NUTI-744925 format. One line per 2 residues: their letters; for each residue x negated, y negated, z negated of N, C-alpha, C. Coordinates in pm, 1 decimal, decimal comma. Each point is the difference from the previous one (the first is absolute). Example, Ala and Ser with C-alpha at 12.3 -4.5 7.8 and 13.67 -1.06 7.14 Angstrom:
! NUTI-744925
as = -1319,0:569,0:-780,0:89,0:-119,0:0,0:-90,0:-120,0:0,0 | 35,0:-105,0:72,0:-82,0:-119,0:-6,0:77,0:-109,0:-73,0
//
This chain:
! NUTI-744925
xx = -10310,5:-9311,1:-10802,1:123,4:32,9:3,2:88,9:-104,6:99,4 | -37,8:-136,6:-28,1:77,9:-88,3:71,1:23,8:24,1:167,4
xx = -148,2:17,7:44,7:-6,4:19,0:140,6:96,1:123,8:70,7 | 48,1:79,8:-109,5:71,3:101,2:51,0:162,9:-19,9:-13,5
xx = 29,6:-104,9:-70,4:142,8:-36,0:-2,6:34,1:-73,7:123,7 | 100,1:79,0:68,5:73,0:-94,0:110,6:159,5:17,7:-10,4
xx = 50,1:-101,1:-18,3:150,0:4,4:-25,7:33,1:-140,8:9,4 | 123,0:-34,7:60,9:50,6:-137,0:15,7:16,3:-92,5:-121,6
xx = 13,7:80,1:-117,8:35,2:-66,9:-117,4:-123,8:11,8:-88,0 | -113,4:30,3:51,6:-123,1:-1,2:-95,1:-88,6:-102,2:76,6
xx = -75,2:-93,7:-80,6:-90,4:-103,0:64,2:-93,9:59,0:77,3 | -40,6:-40,9:139,0:-81,8:55,6:60,5:-161,3:-37,8:-17,2
xx = -86,2:93,1:-19,3:-142,4:-51,2:-19,6:-48,0:-16,0:133,0 | -44,7:-101,6:43,1:-42,9:-27,7:154,1:-152,7:22,6:7,7
xx = -62,1:-21,4:-101,5:-187,2:-4,3:-1,2:-45,7:4,8:-126,3 | -116,4:71,5:5,0:-102,1:2,3:-117,9:-123,0:-75,5:40,3
xx = -38,5:-95,3:-87,7:-109,9:-82,7:32,3:-113,2:10,0:-120,2 | -117,6:51,6:41,2:-106,1:6,8:-113,1:-90,6:-100,4:27,6
xx = -36,4:-83,2:-97,4:-132,9:-89,1:6,5:-110,1:77,5:-85,8 | -91,0:55,4:78,4:-110,9:62,2:-59,2:-96,4:-69,5:-85,9
xx = -10,7:-137,9:20,4:-66,6:-80,5:-80,2:57,9:-35,0:-104,4 | 119,1:-45,4:-14,9:78,1:-52,8:-126,9:44,0:160,6:-64,0
xx = 3,4:112,0:65,1:35,7:107,0:-57,4:148,5:-8,9:-46,9 | 87,6:-54,7:106,2:127,5:-21,6:-22,5:95,7:50,9:111,5
xx = 95,8:70,7:-41,8:117,6:81,5:88,9:115,5:-108,6:-3,1 | 51,9:-13,4:133,1:114,6:-83,3:18,5:97,6:66,6:80,9
xx = 146,3:23,4:-51,3:93,7:61,4:78,7:97,6:-103,6:50,1 | 15,0:28,0:131,7:74,5:-117,1:89,7:152,7:80,5:32,4
xx = 94,9:-62,3:-71,0:140,1:51,9:19,1:70,7:-72,1:115,9 | 106,5:29,3:46,6:77,7:-65,6:83,5:77,0:-128,4:-64,1
xx = 35,2:-108,3:37,2:20,1:-129,8:-68,6:169,3:22,2:-11,1 | 39,7:-18,5:-128,0:159,2:-17,8:-29,5:-4,4:-132,7:-82,2
xx = 107,3:-60,2:59,9:19,6:-153,4:-62,2:55,1:-11,1:-102,1 | 93,6:104,4:-41,9:79,0:-13,1:-149,6:-42,8:121,4:-72,6
xx = 52,0:-3,4:-135,1:16,7:106,1:-101,6:120,1:-21,6:-69,5 | 67,5:112,0:-42,5:110,2:-12,3:-74,1:-15,3:-91,9:-115,5
xx = -100,4:-25,9:-82,3:-4,2:-80,9:-106,8:33,1:-134,7:50,2 | -51,9:-63,1:120,0:20,1:-125,9:31,6:149,0:-17,3:52,9
xx = 69,0:118,7:54,2:127,2:-12,1:59,9:104,2:10,3:-118,4 | -33,6:49,5:-115,9:92,4:21,6:-123,5:-19,3:-145,7:-50,4
xx = -117,0:-29,9:-0,6:-14,7:-138,7:-79,9:66,3:-117,6:62,1 | -6,7:6,0:151,2:72,2:-93,6:78,5:156,2:-11,3:-22,1
xx = 58,8:128,0:-18,7:139,4:16,9:-42,6:29,0:-57,7:-125,7 | -82,1:32,8:-102,7:19,5:-32,9:-145,2:11,2:-155,3:-14,0
xx = -111,0:-58,1:98,4:-1,2:-150,5:-4,8:122,9:-62,2:63,9 | 41,3:62,1:97,9:108,9:-55,3:79,9:143,9:42,9:-74,4
xx = -13,8:60,1:-104,9:119,5:46,7:-84,5:89,9:90,0:80,7 | -50,6:85,7:96,9:76,6:67,7:70,9:-62,4:160,2:6,0
xx = 81,4:101,0:1,7:-4,9:122,6:-12,7:-48,5:46,4:152,6 | -91,7:107,3:42,7:-2,4:32,9:108,4:112,4:102,6:52,2
xx = 16,3:-22,7:131,1:140,6:75,5:41,5:-15,5:154,8:-10,5 | 124,0:53,6:-7,3:-0,3:164,6:-5,7:-77,6:40,7:121,1
xx = -11,4:-45,1:128,6:-47,2:43,2:104,7:-181,1:1,4:-43,5 | -36,0:-119,1:-30,2:-137,7:-25,8:-30,6:-44,7:95,5:-107,0
xx = 68,8:19,0:-116,1:-25,7:102,2:-105,5:-26,0:147,1:66,3 | 112,1:16,7:80,7:12,0:162,2:47,1:-139,4:9,4:104,0
xx = -15,3:-101,2:71,1:-111,7:6,8:124,5:-139,6:-0,9:-81,6 | -18,4:-62,6:-100,9:-115,3:10,7:-79,1:-38,2:141,1:-69,0
xx = 100,1:15,9:-57,0:18,2:113,3:-88,6:-37,9:147,4:72,2 | 94,1:11,1:119,6:-17,1:126,8:88,1:-152,7:-0,2:65,7
xx = -53,9:-106,9:35,2:-132,9:16,5:59,1:-109,2:27,5:-115,8 | 31,8:-67,0:-127,1:-98,6:56,4:-74,0:12,1:156,2:-48,6
xx = 111,5:32,1:1,8:19,1:144,4:-26,5:-43,2:72,0:112,6 | 25,9:-25,7:103,7:-54,2:51,8:131,4:-176,7:24,5:4,9
xx = -57,4:-126,7:-45,9:-162,0:10,7:-25,6:-22,9:89,2:-102,9 | 55,2:3,7:-111,7:-32,0:72,7:-119,7:7,6:140,6:30,5
xx = 125,3:30,0:76,8:15,6:135,8:31,1:-94,2:59,3:89,3 | -60,8:-70,2:64,9:-111,9:56,7:114,9:-140,1:-4,7:-104,7
xx = -10,4:-71,1:-82,1:-125,1:27,8:-85,5:24,5:121,9:-109,1 | 141,7:21,5:-33,7:17,8:115,7:-90,3:-20,6:107,9:81,5
xx = 39,1:15,5:121,0:1,6:124,1:63,0:-140,5:29,1:33,7 | -99,9:-118,2:8,1:-129,2:26,2:-4,7:-103,5:6,4:-115,2
xx = 71,5:33,0:-98,6:-47,5:35,7:-137,9:-66,1:-118,9:-58,0 | 58,0:-129,9:15,1:-76,5:-124,6:-32,0:117,8:-72,0:-96,2
xx = -31,7:-40,3:-120,2:56,6:-72,6:-86,4:-60,9:-165,8:9,2 | 103,4:-86,2:11,8:-72,1:-136,9:6,0:-41,4:-52,4:-127,8
xx = 99,5:27,6:-102,1:-62,9:-47,9:-135,5:15,4:-145,2:-37,2 | 27,4:-87,3:97,2:-10,2:-146,7:-31,4:118,4:-64,9:74,7
xx = 107,5:36,6:27,1:111,9:-72,0:74,4:53,8:-100,5:-86,3 | 5,0:-106,5:65,5:59,0:-146,1:-53,1:13,4:-80,2:100,4
xx = 88,4:-100,9:-0,7:40,8:-82,1:112,8:-99,6:-69,6:75,1 | -127,5:-32,0:-72,9:-104,0:-56,5:65,6:-65,3:91,2:90,5
xx = 5,4:129,4:-11,1:-58,6:112,7:75,7:82,1:30,5:109,0 | 110,2:-61,0:11,5:85,1:37,1:124,5:11,1:-118,0:98,6
xx = -63,9:31,8:111,0:-41,4:-108,0:82,1:123,8:10,0:113,2 | 11,3:-119,5:60,8:124,0:-15,4:136,1:-74,9:-86,5:97,1
xx = 15,5:63,8:109,8:-57,0:-60,6:116,3:90,1:-115,6:68,4 | -80,0:-103,3:28,3:71,0:-121,9:38,3:37,0:6,4:132,4
xx = 68,0:-112,2:35,7:78,6:-3,5:151,6:-89,7:27,7:108,7 | -143,9:-32,6:-2,6:-83,4:25,2:105,6:-69,9:114,1:-0,1
xx = 47,8:93,3:-86,4:-60,5:142,0:4,3:60,3:80,1:114,3 | -40,8:121,9:40,5:46,8:106,0:91,2:160,1:32,5:-44,1
xx = 0,1:28,9:-124,7:139,9:32,1:-79,4:30,2:-90,1:-99,5 | 45,3:-123,3:32,8:35,8:-110,0:-118,5:104,0:53,8:-87,1
xx = -38,5:3,5:-150,8:85,6:37,8:-92,7:-29,7:121,0:-54,3 | -87,3:65,6:62,4:-24,7:136,3:-39,5:-63,8:-2,7:-141,1
xx = 0,4:109,7:-71,3:-44,5:8,7:-139,9:-122,5:89,9:13,9 | -96,9:-64,2:-82,1:-148,7:92,4:7,5:-37,3:16,6:-161,5
xx = -24,8:112,3:-52,9:-39,8:33,4:-133,8:-166,0:-33,3:30,4 | -36,3:-68,7:-107,6:-137,5:-45,2:1,1:-60,2:14,4:-156,1
xx = -138,4:-24,9:8,1:-88,4:16,4:-134,7:12,0:127,0:-55,9 | -100,1:80,1:63,7:-26,2:162,5:-35,6:-110,6:-4,1:-93,0
xx = -20,0:-101,3:-91,8:-123,6:-0,5:-59,5:16,2:124,2:-126,7 | 117,3:-2,8:-50,4:42,8:118,8:-95,6:53,1:136,8:56,9
xx = 13,7:3,5:132,0:58,9:97,3:52,8:-78,4:156,8:-32,5 | 49,3:103,3:0,4:-60,9:116,3:-18,1:56,7:117,7:70,0
xx = -90,2:91,5:10,4:72,6:126,1:64,6:36,7:88,9:-111,4 | 128,2:68,3:12,6:17,5:75,5:-93,8:12,2:158,6:33,5
xx = 22,9:82,0:-85,9:1,5:145,4:36,5:112,0:71,5:-38,7 | 25,6:114,4:34,3:98,3:78,1:-84,7:-78,7:147,4:-35,7
xx = 3,5:32,0:-109,5:37,0:-41,7:-119,5:-37,9:-133,4:-37,5 | 51,5:-94,6:-75,7:-61,4:-127,9:-41,5:-125,1:-17,9:-59,0
xx = -72,7:-106,4:45,9:-138,3:0,2:-57,0:-3,7:-120,6:-96,1 | -97,3:-11,5:-93,2:2,5:-93,9:-110,1:-41,1:-147,7:72,7
xx = 89,5:-81,8:0,6:-36,5:-129,8:67,0:-50,9:-99,6:-94,2 | 28,4:39,6:-139,2:-28,3:-100,5:-107,1:-131,6:-75,8:6,8
xx = -113,6:77,1:67,3:-124,9:-36,2:-17,3:-30,7:-106,8:95,7 | 74,5:-25,6:85,2:21,8:-119,2:95,5:25,1:-121,8:-45,1
xx = 24,6:-10,3:-140,6:43,1:-136,5:-72,5:160,0:-19,9:10,0 | 28,1:-113,1:-48,8:121,3:-73,1:-17,1:49,5:-8,1:145,7
xx = 126,0:34,0:35,5:63,4:-3,0:130,2:133,8:-85,3:-9,5 | 27,2:-60,3:115,4:121,4:-84,1:4,4:24,1:-123,1:-84,7
xx = 5,8:-109,8:73,8:38,1:-128,8:-84,4:123,9:27,2:-100,4 | -48,8:-41,7:-114,4:86,6:35,5:-105,1:183,2:-13,2:20,1
xx = 37,9:-124,0:51,6:135,4:27,4:24,8:45,0:95,1:94,4 | -74,3:68,1:80,5:59,0:113,4:86,1:-70,1:137,7:-51,1
xx = -26,6:-5,4:-127,2:-49,8:126,0:-33,4:109,5:87,7:-47,4 | -7,0:123,6:41,7:65,1:106,8:-44,5:17,1:65,3:-140,2
xx = 119,0:27,7:-61,1:-14,1:38,5:-156,8:-94,4:113,9:-26,6 | -15,0:64,9:104,0:-112,4:141,7:-44,4:-124,1:-62,8:-11,3
xx = -37,8:-100,1:78,4:-132,7:-65,5:-11,0:-7,3:-70,5:-121,2 | 94,0:-96,3:-43,6:-1,6:-72,2:-123,3:-1,8:99,8:-123,8
xx = 38,5:116,4:12,4:-11,7:90,9:-110,6:-114,8:86,2:-9,2 | -84,3:-19,9:89,6:-138,7:54,9:-17,7:-10,5:116,5:94,8
xx = 66,1:35,5:110,1:11,3:110,9:69,5:-137,5:37,8:58,9 | -70,8:102,4:-1,4:-144,2:24,9:48,9:51,2:50,3:162,4
xx = 99,3:64,4:13,5:38,1:52,1:121,3:117,3:-54,7:49,4 | -16,1:-70,4:101,2:146,0:-57,8:75,0:7,3:6,1:140,9
xx = 110,8:-11,7:52,4:22,0:32,1:143,2:41,8:-118,0:86,0 | 25,3:41,8:100,9:63,7:-134,5:122,4:118,9:-74,8:-63,4
xx = 57,2:75,0:-113,5:118,5:-65,9:-43,3:-28,6:-152,3:-45,3 | -132,5:-15,5:-56,4:-36,5:-129,3:-34,6:8,9:-103,6:100,9
xx = 9,5:31,6:121,9:0,1:-98,3:109,4:144,3:-34,3:16,2 | 85,5:102,6:3,3:159,8:-6,8:-5,1:37,7:-107,9:-122,4
xx = -43,1:16,5:-99,8:40,1:-110,3:-135,9:-45,4:-118,5:47,5 | -123,3:-13,0:64,4:-35,0:-149,3:36,8:80,8:-50,3:106,9
xx = 43,2:77,1:97,7:102,0:-28,3:111,8:138,2:-55,6:-61,1 | 36,5:85,5:-102,9:114,3:-17,3:-64,9:24,7:-143,0:-65,0
xx = -139,3:-35,3:-61,3:0,2:-127,7:-59,5:-6,6:-99,1:112,9 | -73,7:11,5:110,6:2,7:-108,7:113,1:148,7:-10,4:22,5
xx = 61,6:112,5:27,0:153,1:7,8:78,4:76,3:-112,5:-110,4 | -15,9:22,9:-123,9:78,8:-66,8:-92,2:-54,1:-148,5:26,4
xx = -121,1:-17,9:3,9:-57,0:-143,6:13,0:58,3:-75,5:117,0 | 10,0:84,9:116,4:46,9:-53,8:126,8:145,2:-60,8:6,7
xx = 71,2:69,2:-106,3:168,7:-16,3:-3,9:-9,2:-130,9:-103,3 | -68,4:-22,3:-98,6:12,6:-111,6:-103,9:-99,8:-108,4:-19,7
xx = -102,7:41,4:100,6:-115,8:-118,9:19,4:-89,4:-6,5:-130,0 | 11,1:83,7:-90,4:-74,7:10,7:-117,2:-47,3:121,2:-14,6
xx = -123,2:42,8:-72,5:-35,8:127,4:-46,9:107,1:60,3:-109,3 | 34,1:114,4:12,0:115,9:44,7:-85,6:-67,9:41,0:-136,9
xx = -132,3:24,7:7,4:-69,8:53,6:-141,9:-104,5:-81,8:-33,4 | 32,5:-142,3:-39,8:-110,3:-72,4:-13,9:-82,1:-10,2:-137,7
xx = -68,5:101,1:-33,8:-75,1:15,7:-122,9:-101,2:-106,2:-7,8 | -72,6:-1,0:-117,2:-91,6:-82,0:-39,8:-156,8:33,6:30,2
xx = -56,3:-37,1:67,7:-150,8:60,0:52,1:-104,8:-61,5:-73,2 | 51,8:-102,0:-123,9:-136,9:-66,5:-52,5:-24,8:94,3:-126,4
xx = 61,7:113,6:-25,1:-27,2:67,7:-119,2:-145,7:92,6:38,9 | -54,1:67,5:-101,6:-78,6:106,5:27,4:69,4:123,3:73,2
xx = -90,0:90,9:56,1:59,0:113,5:74,0:107,7:94,3:-65,4 | -8,0:22,4:-140,3:87,3:68,3:-50,1:125,9:-56,0:-36,4
xx = -15,9:-130,0:-32,5:137,4:-71,0:-32,7:70,2:-49,3:112,5 | -87,3:-22,7:126,7:94,4:-41,8:106,6:62,3:106,0:81,6
xx = -36,0:127,1:-21,7:44,9:103,4:56,4:157,6:33,3:-102,1 | -25,7:-16,0:-111,4:118,8:23,0:-83,5:80,2:-124,2:6,4
xx = -33,6:-122,4:25,9:107,3:-110,1:41,3:41,8:32,9:135,6 | -55,9:55,2:89,1:64,5:36,4:146,3:99,9:100,0:-15,0
xx = -17,8:89,5:-93,0:105,4:113,8:5,8:127,6:-78,1:-77,9 | -23,1:-82,7:-106,0:107,7:-63,5:-42,9:97,8:-87,3:99,6
xx = -73,3:-62,7:109,8:64,5:-58,5:85,2:102,0:76,0:105,4 | -89,0:140,6:0,8:81,5:99,5:76,7:115,2:38,7:-64,3
xx = -21,1:19,6:-115,3:118,9:51,0:-100,9:137,3:-109,8:-4,8 | -59,2:-131,5:-17,6:101,1:-74,2:-17,9:110,2:-16,0:129,4
xx = -66,2:52,2:128,0:93,8:0,4:121,1:42,8:116,5:24,3 | -69,4:128,5:-17,8:39,5:148,9:45,1:55,6:62,2:-121,8
xx = -23,9:-66,4:-123,3:67,8:70,1:-115,7:-92,6:112,1:-38,7 | 52,1:70,1:-104,1:-98,8:113,5:-50,9:63,4:150,7:-7,9
xx = 143,1:-10,1:39,0:62,4:129,2:-0,5:-60,8:84,4:119,6 | -22,5:-51,8:117,5:-55,2:67,0:92,6:-155,8:37,0:-24,1
xx = -68,8:-83,6:-64,8:-133,2:39,5:-40,4:-13,7:140,1:-100,4 | 97,5:-8,6:-77,4:3,6:112,0:-87,0:33,2:127,4:53,2
xx = 66,2:2,9:117,4:3,8:110,5:91,3:-122,9:55,2:60,5 | -110,9:-88,6:3,6:-120,5:46,1:57,7:-76,6:80,6:-106,5
xx = 12,5:110,5:2,1:-60,8:97,8:-115,7:-149,4:4,6:17,7 | -52,0:-13,3:124,5:-154,6:1,7:12,1:-53,9:-147,2:-59,2
xx = 66,1:-76,6:-22,9:-75,4:-132,0:-44,5:-46,6:25,5:-133,9 | 70,2:98,1:-99,4:-48,7:23,0:-126,3:-148,5:48,5:-2,1
xx = -53,4:61,3:105,1:-123,1:39,6:-18,6:-106,6:-104,2:60,0 | 32,9:-120,8:36,7:-92,5:-94,0:43,9:-42,0:-90,9:-140,0
xx = -128,6:-42,1:28,7:-62,8:-49,0:-135,8:74,2:-119,5:-54,0 | 47,8:-87,6:68,0:53,0:-135,4:-46,0:140,9:31,4:-51,8
xx = 63,0:126,2:19,6:154,3:13,3:-51,5:10,6:-31,3:-124,4 | -67,0:30,9:-104,4:41,0:-0,8:-145,6:20,3:-155,4:-24,6
xx = -65,9:-97,7:82,5:7,9:-132,3:-56,4:134,9:-68,7:60,8 | 75,8:65,0:82,0:94,8:-49,1:52,3:155,4:87,4:-11,0
xx = -28,1:102,4:-55,2:111,2:119,1:-6,9:136,0:-64,7:-61,0 | -12,0:-72,9:-85,3:108,1:-45,4:-97,7:76,1:-126,7:57,5
xx = -33,6:-21,7:128,4:77,0:-138,8:50,1:139,1:48,4:20,3 | 65,8:-120,5:21,0:150,6:23,9:39,6:61,3:-111,2:69,6
xx = 25,3:9,1:134,4:34,0:-113,8:74,4:125,1:47,4:79,9 | 103,0:-54,6:37,0:77,2:-2,5:94,7:-28,2:-2,8:151,5
xx = 39,2:71,8:91,0:-6,7:-23,2:133,2:76,0:-134,3:57,6 | -117,5:-97,0:57,5:53,0:-110,6:46,8:-30,0:-53,1:132,7
xx = -29,8:122,2:95,8:-66,7:-17,5:128,1:97,9:-78,2:84,0 | 154,0:47,2:17,5:80,2:-64,9:56,9:11,6:-140,7:-26,5
xx = -6,8:-59,6:-135,2:15,4:-137,8:-22,3:-118,3:-67,8:55,4 | -122,7:66,1:5,8:-121,5:-62,6:72,8:27,2:-40,2:136,6
xx = 50,2:67,7:70,5:4,7:21,1:147,5:124,9:-90,1:45,3 | 1,6:-143,5:-47,3:78,3:-92,7:42,9:-40,7:-79,8:142,4
xx = 109,9:9,5:69,2:-38,3:-82,0:156,2:135,4:-101,1:17,8 | -29,0:-122,5:-0,1:127,9:-86,1:51,8:70,2:28,0:138,1
xx = -81,9:45,4:92,8:54,0:31,1:120,9:-45,1:146,6:29,2 | 68,6:97,9:99,9:-34,4:129,1:18,8:-25,1:69,9:-123,0
xx = 64,1:25,9:-80,6:-10,0:92,9:-129,1:-58,1:153,5:48,6 | -86,1:61,3:-81,8:-40,6:106,4:40,4:102,0:112,2:9,9
xx = 3,7:83,4:100,2:110,7:113,1:9,1:-26,0:101,6:-124,6 | 108,0:84,0:-7,6:-9,3:104,1:-85,9:-116,4:121,0:68,5
xx = -18,2:8,6:121,6:-111,4:89,9:63,6:-128,2:-69,0:-40,9 | -17,0:-138,3:7,8:-116,2:-70,8:-9,2:-40,7:10,2:-156,8
xx = 108,6:-18,6:-90,3:-39,8:41,2:-116,5:-31,1:136,4:-48,9 | 44,8:95,0:62,9:-37,1:136,3:-22,6:-137,7:22,7:41,4
xx = -50,5:-50,2:119,8:-129,5:27,0:31,7:-88,4:-76,6:-80,1 | 22,8:-127,8:-78,8:-95,9:-44,0:-63,1:-4,0:66,0:-135,2
xx = 113,9:48,1:-68,5:-10,1:79,7:-106,4:-97,6:122,8:8,8 | 18,9:70,8:136,6:-65,1:108,7:31,3:-148,9:-5,3:-0,9
xx = -36,7:-132,8:37,5:-143,7:-41,7:-5,1:-48,7:-39,2:-122,9 | 87,6:-34,1:-84,4:-48,7:-40,3:-142,6:43,8:99,1:-103,3
xx = -1,1:135,9:55,9:-3,2:120,8:-120,9:-101,2:-13,8:-77,0 | -7,3:38,0:-129,5:-115,8:-5,1:-98,6:-76,5:137,1:44,5
xx = 82,9:92,9:14,8:-78,8:124,5:18,2:-26,7:7,8:142,5 | -146,7:15,0:20,6:-68,3:-5,4:145,4:63,1:115,3:55,5
xx = 27,9:113,2:-43,7:33,9:136,7:65,5:158,8:-19,8:59,3 | 61,4:-92,9:-51,1:132,6:-16,1:49,5:24,4:-142,1:78,6
xx = -129,6:-73,2:11,4:10,7:-114,3:62,2:4,1:23,3:171,9 | 83,9:-68,3:63,0:7,3:13,7:144,8:-109,0:-3,3:77,3
xx = -40,1:91,3:103,4:-110,3:-12,7:78,0:29,1:-90,8:112,8 | -121,3:-47,8:49,7:1,2:-94,9:119,8:95,4:62,3:110,7
xx = -29,3:134,6:45,2:79,6:57,0:111,2:129,6:-21,5:-36,0 | 59,8:55,3:-126,3:122,9:8,6:-28,3:76,7:-160,3:-9,6
xx = -86,7:-87,7:-40,1:44,1:-162,4:-8,9:29,3:-32,0:153,8 | -92,8:34,6:87,2:22,5:-37,0:123,3:139,6:31,5:85,4
xx = 44,3:133,9:-65,7:127,1:53,1:67,8:118,2:-38,8:-101,0 | -27,2:-85,0:-79,9:113,1:-32,6:-105,0:109,0:-74,7:78,4
xx = 124,4:27,6:-33,7:120,9:-61,0:76,1:-22,2:-153,8:-1,9 | -57,4:-94,3:-96,7:1,8:-121,5:-19,3:-56,1:-70,9:131,7
xx = -93,3:88,1:62,3:-77,3:-53,4:124,6:83,7:7,6:126,4 | 112,4:109,3:-6,1:105,3:19,2:119,2:110,9:-95,9:-7,7
xx = 22,7:-77,4:-129,4:106,7:-123,9:-8,8:-43,5:-111,4:88,3 | 83,8:-69,5:50,9:-17,6:-116,8:48,8:-19,2:-111,3:-116,6
xx = -105,9:-97,8:40,6:-83,5:-5,4:114,9:-120,2:87,7:-23,3 | -21,4:77,7:131,2:-118,6:90,5:-2,3:-123,1:-75,5:-6,0
xx = -113,8:71,4:-50,5:-138,3:-76,5:18,6:-45,6:4,3:128,8 | -85,2:-121,3:20,5:-58,5:-20,6:131,7:-147,8:-25,9:-28,5
xx = -59,8:36,5:109,9:-168,7:-12,4:0,8:-17,8:-155,7:-25,3 | 61,4:-104,1:67,3:-32,2:-146,3:6,1:78,9:-37,3:-146,5
xx = -62,3:17,7:-91,0:45,8:-63,5:-153,5:10,8:-148,8:18,6 | -74,3:-79,7:68,3:0,1:-140,6:-16,0:135,4:-38,2:76,7
xx = 81,1:74,1:87,2:97,0:-17,1:65,9:115,5:-31,0:-80,2 | -22,2:64,6:-136,4:91,3:10,7:-100,8:4,4:-116,8:-125,2
xx = -106,3:-84,0:48,3:-31,6:-93,0:-110,6:43,0:-139,1:52,1 | 66,3:-87,5:-58,6:57,5:-117,0:35,9:-65,6:-133,7:-61,6
xx = -81,7:2,0:-67,4:-106,7:-103,6:-77,5:-144,9:10,0:61,8 | -63,2:-125,3:-12,8:-130,6:10,6:55,4:-105,5:57,7:-109,2
xx = -96,2:80,3:46,0:-105,3:45,2:-94,1:-116,2:-51,0:39,7 | -50,2:-39,2:-115,7:-162,5:-67,1:18,1:-106,7:134,3:-39,1
x = -71,3:22,2:103,6:-105,4:102,9:-18,6:-90,1:-5,8:-117,0
//
């Protein structure tokens, strides 16, 4: 699958090396100097938020790469900042974003196929509510949820839904849902009628939280615009059927507002980043 993926925002597989003696397979990818985890961490340490131009440039390129995958019937399933690479100054296209780590990626079909047999997917903080509720059939909307989480993290330098991963699988999924409810509230969740059919629904159906998303997205400079907040909300819809698609997100008016996104995202960063 990787050898067939050719897109400016997908990491390029350059070679496949096989050692017949050790019976080992090695994949050689293009070199990227940074990843979003390091960039966000550097800004957090410096107590600075990323510029609006940087946030937009990263987000637009992530969506552009995911849109390509989704058009080719591929769900990434493990999007998180450390899997989003950024090319360094010496690269042919400095600052370009590259989606990487396709270890959990799967081809999906229409009608939907049962993907639950492939095991747990998506690092817990970026896991969509339908997965947390035990859905056996899920869609590319799980990638959009993860990107929404990354969008929020780019804005505030910390993961927006920081659940506790030290519990066993059942309890950490419930804990993660609680963290989501604390930010997004439960009123919108209760409108998602299909959630009642999922296996873990009865464990959390009586929760009652107010929505506090706007209060979480606090930036000392360049506050998120109304259009930016609208896009974030549409990416973090509980119901995957109404969650915005990558294609529609790319066309959102947020990206038409100044500053517009650029390919060289590093040109929008003012602090030093250690690879």
